C-alpha positions as CSV (number, residue, x, y, z in Angstrom):
1,M,110.8,102.7,79.6
2,F,114.1,102.2,81.5
3,G,115.0,105.9,81.1
4,F,111.6,106.9,82.4
5,L,111.8,104.5,85.3
6,K,115.3,105.6,86.2
7,N,114.1,109.2,86.2
8,G,111.0,108.4,88.2
9,L,112.9,106.3,90.7
10,K,115.8,108.7,90.9
11,K,115.5,109.5,94.6
12,T,114.9,105.8,95.5
13,L,118.0,104.7,93.4
14,E,120.0,107.5,95.2
15,S,119.0,106.1,98.6
16,I,120.0,102.6,97.5
17,H,123.4,104.0,96.3
18,L,124.0,105.8,99.6
19,V,123.3,102.7,101.7
20,K,125.3,100.4,99.4
21,A,128.3,102.8,99.5
22,S,131.4,101.1,98.2
23,N,130.4,97.6,99.1
24,K,131.0,95.3,96.1
25,I,129.5,92.2,97.7
26,I,125.8,92.3,98.7
27,T,125.2,90.4,101.9
28,K,121.8,89.7,103.3
29,D,122.3,92.2,106.1
30,L,123.2,94.9,103.6
31,L,120.3,94.0,101.3
32,E,117.9,94.3,104.3
33,E,119.3,97.8,105.0
34,I,119.0,98.8,101.3
35,L,115.4,97.6,100.9
36,L,114.2,99.1,104.1
37,E,115.7,102.5,103.1
38,A,113.7,102.2,99.8
39,D,110.5,101.8,101.9
40,V,110.0,98.1,101.1
41,A,107.9,96.9,104.1
42,Y,109.8,95.0,106.8
43,E,107.8,91.8,106.4
44,I,108.4,91.8,102.6
45,V,112.1,92.4,103.2
46,E,112.2,89.4,105.5
47,E,110.3,87.3,102.9
48,I,112.7,88.2,100.1
49,I,115.7,87.2,102.3
50,Y,114.0,84.0,103.4
51,Y,113.4,82.9,99.8
52,L,116.9,83.6,98.6
53,P,119.4,80.7,98.6
54,P,120.9,80.0,102.1
55,N,124.4,81.4,101.4
56,D,125.0,84.9,102.8
57,E,126.1,86.5,99.6
58,V,123.2,87.6,97.4
59,K,123.4,86.9,93.7
60,K,121.8,89.3,91.2
61,A,119.7,86.7,89.3
62,D,118.4,85.2,92.5
63,L,117.3,88.6,93.8
64,E,115.6,89.5,90.6
65,R,113.7,86.2,90.5
66,V,112.4,86.5,94.1
67,M,111.5,90.2,93.8
68,G,109.6,89.6,90.6
69,T,107.2,87.2,92.3
70,Y,105.5,90.2,94.0
71,F,104.0,91.4,90.7
72,I,102.2,88.2,89.6
73,Y,98.8,89.9,89.2
74,D,97.8,90.1,85.6
75,K,96.3,93.3,84.2
76,P,92.5,92.8,83.8
77,K,91.5,91.6,80.3
78,F,88.3,93.1,78.8
79,A,86.4,92.5,75.7
80,N,87.1,94.9,72.9
81,V,84.3,97.4,73.8
82,K,83.7,100.8,72.5
83,P,83.5,103.2,74.2
84,F,85.8,101.8,77.0
85,V,84.9,103.4,80.3
86,D,87.4,104.1,83.1
87,L,86.2,105.3,86.5
88,I,89.0,107.1,88.4
89,L,89.1,107.2,92.2
90,G,91.4,108.7,94.8
91,V,91.5,111.2,97.7
92,N,92.0,114.9,97.0
93,G,95.7,115.9,96.4
94,V,97.0,112.6,95.0
95,G,97.2,113.8,91.4
96,K,93.9,112.3,90.3
97,T,92.9,115.1,87.9
98,T,96.4,115.3,86.4
99,S,96.5,111.6,85.9
100,I,93.2,111.7,84.1
101,A,94.6,114.4,81.8
102,K,97.7,112.3,81.2
103,M,95.6,109.2,80.4
104,A,93.5,111.2,78.0
105,H,96.6,112.6,76.3
106,L,98.0,109.0,76.0
107,H,94.8,107.8,74.3
108,K,94.7,110.8,72.0
109,E,98.3,110.2,71.0
110,N,97.2,106.6,70.1
111,G,94.6,108.1,67.8
112,E,91.6,107.5,70.0
113,K,88.7,109.8,70.5
114,V,88.3,110.7,74.2
115,I,85.6,112.3,76.4
116,L,85.8,113.2,80.0
117,G,83.1,113.2,82.7
118,A,83.5,115.7,85.6
119,C,81.7,113.6,88.2
120,D,83.5,115.2,91.1
121,T,80.7,117.7,91.6
122,F,81.4,118.0,95.4
123,R,84.3,120.3,94.8
124,A,83.9,123.2,92.4
125,G,87.7,123.5,91.8
126,A,87.7,119.9,90.5
127,I,85.2,120.7,87.7
128,E,87.1,123.8,86.6
129,Q,90.5,122.0,86.7
130,L,89.2,119.2,84.5
131,K,87.6,121.7,82.1
132,L,91.0,123.5,81.8
133,W,92.7,120.2,81.0
134,A,90.0,119.3,78.4
135,Q,90.5,122.7,76.8
136,K,94.3,122.3,76.7
137,L,94.0,118.8,75.2
138,D,91.2,119.9,72.8
139,I,88.9,117.0,73.9
140,D,85.3,116.9,74.8
141,I,84.0,117.0,78.4
142,I,80.6,116.7,80.1
143,A,80.5,119.0,83.1
144,T,78.0,121.0,85.1
145,S,77.9,123.1,88.2
146,Q,78.9,122.2,91.8
147,G,76.3,120.0,93.6
148,H,74.9,118.3,90.5
149,D,74.2,114.6,90.6
150,P,77.6,112.9,89.7
151,S,75.8,109.8,88.3
152,A,73.9,112.0,85.8
153,I,77.2,113.3,84.5
154,A,78.5,109.7,84.1
155,Y,75.3,108.7,82.2
156,D,75.5,111.8,79.9
157,A,79.2,111.2,79.2
158,I,78.7,107.5,78.3
159,S,75.5,108.2,76.3
160,K,77.3,110.9,74.2
161,A,80.3,108.6,73.7
162,L,77.9,105.9,72.4
163,A,76.1,108.3,70.1
164,K,79.2,110.1,68.8
165,N,81.4,107.0,68.3
166,Y,84.0,107.9,71.0
167,D,86.7,105.3,71.9
168,R,87.3,106.2,75.5
169,V,85.3,107.7,78.5
170,I,87.2,108.8,81.6
171,L,85.1,109.6,84.6
172,D,86.5,111.7,87.6
173,T,85.0,111.1,91.0
174,A,85.0,112.8,94.4
175,G,87.7,112.0,96.9
176,R,86.3,112.8,100.3
177,L,87.2,109.5,101.9
178,Q,86.7,110.9,105.4
179,N,83.0,110.6,104.8
180,Q,82.9,107.0,103.6
181,K,79.2,106.5,103.9
182,N,78.3,109.3,101.5
183,L,81.1,108.4,99.1
184,A,80.2,104.8,99.1
185,N,76.6,105.6,98.2
186,E,77.8,108.0,95.5
187,L,80.2,105.6,93.9
188,E,77.7,102.7,94.0
189,K,75.2,104.9,92.2
190,I,77.7,106.0,89.6
191,V,78.6,102.4,88.9
192,R,74.9,101.4,88.7
193,I,73.9,104.3,86.4
194,S,77.0,103.8,84.2
195,D,75.8,100.2,83.6
196,K,72.4,101.5,82.7
197,A,74.0,103.8,80.1
198,M,76.1,101.0,78.7
199,Q,76.0,97.4,80.0
200,G,79.3,96.5,81.7
201,A,80.4,100.1,82.3
202,P,82.6,101.2,84.0
203,H,85.0,98.6,82.5
204,R,87.8,99.5,84.9
205,K,87.8,101.2,88.4
206,I,91.2,102.6,88.9
207,L,92.6,104.1,92.1
208,V,95.2,106.9,92.0
209,L,97.8,106.7,94.8
210,D,100.4,109.3,95.7
211,G,103.8,107.6,95.5
212,T,105.3,110.0,98.1
213,Q,103.0,108.4,100.8
214,G,104.8,105.1,100.5
215,V,103.2,102.2,102.5
216,A,100.7,104.7,104.1
217,G,98.8,104.8,100.8
218,I,97.8,101.2,101.2
219,L,95.3,102.1,103.9
220,Q,93.6,104.5,101.5
221,A,93.6,101.8,98.8
222,K,92.0,99.2,101.1
223,A,89.3,101.7,102.1
224,F,88.4,102.4,98.4
225,N,88.6,98.7,97.5
226,D,86.0,98.0,100.3
227,L,83.8,100.7,98.8
228,V,84.0,99.6,95.1
229,K,86.0,96.6,93.8
230,L,89.1,98.0,92.1
231,D,90.7,96.8,89.0
232,G,94.1,98.4,89.3
233,V,96.0,101.4,90.5
234,I,98.0,104.4,89.2
235,I,101.1,105.6,91.2
236,T,101.8,109.3,90.9
237,K,104.7,111.6,92.0
238,L,107.2,108.8,91.9
239,D,109.9,111.2,91.1
240,G,109.3,113.1,94.4
241,T,110.1,110.3,96.8
242,A,112.7,107.8,97.9
243,K,109.9,105.4,98.7
244,G,109.8,103.6,95.4
245,G,110.0,100.3,97.1
246,A,106.5,100.7,98.5
247,L,105.2,99.3,95.2
248,F,105.9,95.8,96.5
249,S,103.5,96.3,99.4
250,I,100.9,97.9,97.2
251,A,101.0,94.9,94.8
252,R,101.0,92.3,97.5
253,E,98.5,93.8,100.0
254,L,96.0,94.8,97.4
255,E,96.5,91.9,95.0
256,L,95.9,94.4,92.2
257,P,98.0,95.3,89.2
258,I,99.8,98.6,89.0
259,L,98.5,99.9,85.6
260,Y,100.4,103.2,85.2
261,V,103.1,105.2,86.9
262,G,103.4,109.0,86.6
263,V,106.3,111.4,87.2
264,G,106.2,115.2,86.9
265,E,103.4,117.5,85.7
266,Q,104.0,117.1,81.9
267,L,101.3,115.3,79.9
268,G,103.8,112.8,78.5
269,Q,105.1,111.8,81.9
270,I,103.0,108.7,82.4
271,H,103.7,105.1,81.3
272,E,102.1,101.7,81.5
273,F,103.8,99.9,84.4
274,N,106.1,97.1,83.5
275,P,106.9,95.1,86.7
276,N,109.9,93.3,85.1
277,E,111.6,96.5,84.2
278,Y,110.8,98.0,87.6
279,V,112.4,95.1,89.4
280,K,115.4,95.1,87.0
281,T,116.0,98.8,87.6
282,L,116.1,98.4,91.3
283,V,118.3,95.3,91.1
284,E,120.7,96.9,88.6
285,E,121.3,99.7,91.1
286,I,121.8,97.4,94.0
287,F,124.5,95.5,92.1
288,A,125.9,98.5,90.2
């Protein structure tokens, strides 16, 4: 995963390299400048520096230890259920549909049978886009026309998965956060009807966040978390930003695990997030 992370964090690592310049000794002042440039929130930078040993020169092992404490949230553990149902949320434009396709591809590569549910019936383009991905991946999809009841799609997708022995169900949802009341009602109904189709479903509610938005994405995440209790997040477009340090704020502010990170448009460009490797990649660049 290191190669994937270095590629995904390329712009962030470049910004670290530029700020560090030719300095061989990392002082606390220089560290502050480096972390702020990588879009680590100011209050977190201050905390990191506070918890380092009192001497001015920063040691690699100390920094790695302190930075690692921001990702203490375990990935949610679930019973071995089949089908396993994921409900995917996120505002329009964050890469939600592409992330669903990447997840489906990942599961298919692992030998699992996947079905998609096109529950974003608010936007006709979302249905067609998901249909195209399903066709490309040669996997099943439950979809209907624009304006149809999203919870009915969820029910049909889960019901078919149960009847036909599918391993995974991935449900898309609408992303019109500007109308929170309607979206809240819609999401609540999808969750309730999913549980009717299969007790305990959806097993995970995952929010997709655009990595290029940096700390600003946290406000979106908090709004969604208020609407429906989230189980984790996916960070997309990490390769298009120098704001890779924002993952610290996302983890701390939301108290949620980062489940996947995605870079690029290719299907294989998504990986399960490993916080230790993420921190190690940043620290290695700081001390390179």
